[in-house]
C-alpha positions as a Markdown table, in Angstrom:
| # | Residue | x | y | z |
|---|---|---|---|---|
| 1 | Met | -11.8 | 47.0 | -14.2 |
| 2 | Leu | -10.6 | 43.7 | -11.5 |
| 3 | Ala | -7.1 | 44.9 | -9.9 |
| 4 | Ala | -7.0 | 42.6 | -7.3 |
| 5 | Val | -9.1 | 40.0 | -4.9 |
| 6 | Asp | -9.4 | 42.5 | -1.3 |
| 7 | His | -10.4 | 39.9 | 0.9 |
| 8 | Val | -12.4 | 36.5 | 0.9 |
| 9 | Gln | -15.4 | 35.5 | 3.4 |
| 10 | Leu | -15.9 | 32.2 | 5.0 |
| 11 | Ala | -18.7 | 31.7 | 7.1 |
| 12 | Ala | -19.3 | 30.1 | 10.8 |
| 13 | Pro | -21.6 | 29.3 | 13.4 |
| 14 | Pro | -22.4 | 32.1 | 16.1 |
| 15 | Gly | -20.2 | 31.5 | 18.9 |
| 16 | Ser | -17.0 | 30.1 | 17.4 |
| 17 | Glu | -14.4 | 33.1 | 17.2 |
| 18 | Asp | -12.4 | 31.8 | 19.8 |
| 19 | Leu | -12.2 | 28.4 | 18.2 |
| 20 | Leu | -11.4 | 31.0 | 14.6 |
| 21 | Arg | -9.0 | 32.8 | 16.5 |
| 22 | Ala | -7.6 | 29.7 | 17.7 |
| 23 | Tyr | -7.1 | 28.4 | 14.2 |
| 24 | Tyr | -6.3 | 31.5 | 11.8 |
| 25 | Ala | -3.8 | 33.2 | 14.2 |
| 26 | Asp | -2.3 | 30.3 | 16.6 |
| 27 | Val | -1.5 | 27.7 | 14.0 |
| 28 | Leu | -1.9 | 29.8 | 10.8 |
| 29 | Gly | 0.1 | 32.7 | 12.2 |
| 30 | Met | -1.8 | 35.5 | 10.8 |
| 31 | Thr | -2.7 | 38.5 | 13.2 |
| 32 | Glu | -6.7 | 39.1 | 13.8 |
| 33 | Val | -7.5 | 42.7 | 12.9 |
| 34 | Pro | -9.9 | 44.7 | 14.2 |
| 35 | Lys | -13.5 | 44.9 | 12.7 |
| 36 | Pro | -15.1 | 48.4 | 11.6 |
| 37 | Pro | -17.3 | 49.4 | 14.7 |
| 38 | Val | -20.4 | 49.3 | 12.9 |
| 39 | Leu | -19.2 | 45.7 | 11.7 |
| 40 | Ala | -18.0 | 44.1 | 14.9 |
| 41 | Gly | -21.4 | 43.4 | 16.4 |
| 42 | Arg | -22.2 | 40.9 | 14.2 |
| 43 | Gly | -19.7 | 38.6 | 15.4 |
| 44 | Gly | -17.1 | 37.1 | 13.5 |
| 45 | Cys | -13.4 | 37.8 | 13.4 |
| 46 | Trp | -11.3 | 39.3 | 10.6 |
| 47 | Phe | -7.4 | 38.2 | 9.7 |
| 48 | Glu | -4.5 | 39.3 | 7.6 |
| 49 | Ala | -0.9 | 37.5 | 6.7 |
| 50 | Gly | 0.9 | 39.6 | 4.1 |
| 51 | Ala | -1.6 | 40.5 | 1.3 |
| 52 | Val | -3.8 | 37.7 | 2.2 |
| 53 | Arg | -6.7 | 38.4 | 4.2 |
| 54 | Leu | -9.9 | 36.3 | 5.5 |
| 55 | His | -13.3 | 37.7 | 6.8 |
| 56 | Leu | -15.0 | 35.3 | 8.9 |
| 57 | Gly | -18.1 | 36.1 | 9.4 |
| 58 | Val | -21.7 | 34.7 | 11.6 |
| 59 | Glu | -24.4 | 32.8 | 9.9 |
| 60 | Pro | -26.7 | 31.0 | 11.3 |
| 61 | Gly | -27.6 | 27.8 | 10.4 |
| 62 | Phe | -24.4 | 27.6 | 9.2 |
| 63 | Arg | -23.1 | 24.6 | 7.2 |
| 64 | Pro | -19.6 | 24.5 | 5.6 |
| 65 | Ala | -19.3 | 24.0 | 2.2 |
| 66 | Arg | -17.4 | 20.7 | 0.9 |
| 67 | Lys | -16.2 | 21.7 | -2.3 |
| 68 | Ala | -16.1 | 26.1 | -2.2 |
| 69 | His | -12.5 | 27.0 | -0.4 |
| 70 | Pro | -9.5 | 29.7 | -0.8 |
| 71 | Gly | -6.5 | 28.9 | -2.4 |
| 72 | Leu | -3.4 | 30.6 | -0.4 |
| 73 | Leu | -0.3 | 30.5 | -1.7 |
| 74 | Val | 2.6 | 29.3 | 0.7 |
| 75 | Thr | 6.2 | 29.1 | 1.2 |
| 76 | Gly | 8.2 | 26.5 | 2.9 |
| 77 | Ile | 5.2 | 24.2 | 2.0 |
| 78 | Glu | 7.0 | 21.0 | 3.9 |
| 79 | Ala | 7.6 | 23.6 | 7.2 |
| 80 | Tyr | 4.2 | 25.2 | 6.9 |
| 81 | Ala | 2.4 | 21.4 | 7.1 |
| 82 | Asp | 4.7 | 20.2 | 9.4 |
| 83 | Arg | 3.6 | 23.3 | 11.5 |
| 84 | Leu | 0.1 | 22.7 | 11.2 |
| 85 | Ala | 0.3 | 19.3 | 12.0 |
| 86 | Ala | 2.3 | 19.7 | 14.8 |
| 87 | Leu | -0.6 | 22.6 | 16.2 |
| 88 | Gly | -3.7 | 19.3 | 15.6 |
| 89 | Ala | -4.4 | 20.6 | 12.1 |
| 90 | Thr | -5.3 | 18.0 | 9.8 |
| 91 | Val | -3.3 | 18.2 | 6.5 |
| 92 | Ile | -4.5 | 16.4 | 3.5 |
| 93 | Trp | -1.7 | 16.0 | 0.5 |
| 94 | Asp | -2.6 | 16.1 | -3.1 |
| 95 | Asp | -0.5 | 15.6 | -6.2 |
| 96 | Leu | -2.8 | 16.0 | -8.9 |
| 97 | Leu | -2.3 | 19.7 | -9.8 |
| 98 | Pro | 0.4 | 19.8 | -12.2 |
| 99 | Gly | 3.3 | 22.1 | -11.1 |
| 100 | His | 2.6 | 22.5 | -7.5 |
| 101 | Arg | 2.3 | 21.0 | -4.1 |
| 102 | Arg | -0.9 | 21.6 | -1.7 |
| 103 | Phe | -2.4 | 19.9 | 0.8 |
| 104 | Tyr | -6.1 | 20.7 | 2.2 |
| 105 | Ser | -7.1 | 21.7 | 5.7 |
| 106 | Glu | -9.9 | 22.6 | 7.9 |
| 107 | Asp | -10.8 | 25.0 | 10.0 |
| 108 | Pro | -12.1 | 24.3 | 13.8 |
| 109 | Val | -16.0 | 25.0 | 12.3 |
| 110 | Gly | -15.2 | 22.4 | 8.9 |
| 111 | Asn | -14.3 | 25.8 | 6.4 |
| 112 | Arg | -12.1 | 24.2 | 4.1 |
| 113 | Leu | -8.2 | 26.1 | 3.0 |
| 114 | Glu | -6.5 | 24.6 | 0.5 |
| 115 | Phe | -2.7 | 25.7 | 0.7 |
| 116 | Leu | -0.4 | 25.5 | -2.5 |
| 117 | Glu | 3.5 | 26.1 | -3.3 |
| 118 | Pro | 4.5 | 26.2 | -7.0 |
| 119 | Asp | 7.2 | 23.2 | -8.0 |
| 120 | Gly | 10.8 | 24.6 | -7.2 |
| 121 | Ala | 9.6 | 27.4 | -5.8 |
| 122 | Ala | 10.9 | 26.2 | -2.0 |
């Protein structure tokens, strides 16, 4: 029986770790966590914020997915969007999901991320 999502894995090109750290840690406010030594040699980075865990793994020949993305629940979505925009991240609002405020952004290697908050949650 499924109990929860442990993490979401996104791909990234070789050598992009510093760009990923700047976005996921500095812009999104996540904390980088060390990869287990047996996996660290593969490159990439792991990040956490509360129960949210994102793993960025190196993929030779990387091409970002156009549609696939994690949907990340946030609190205070307006302030969070303002933070991202002030730090240079793209914020594209979308009002097509009933009962939610949401926007999309992209990390520096082109991975799409959805940020959403149920209406009335703020």
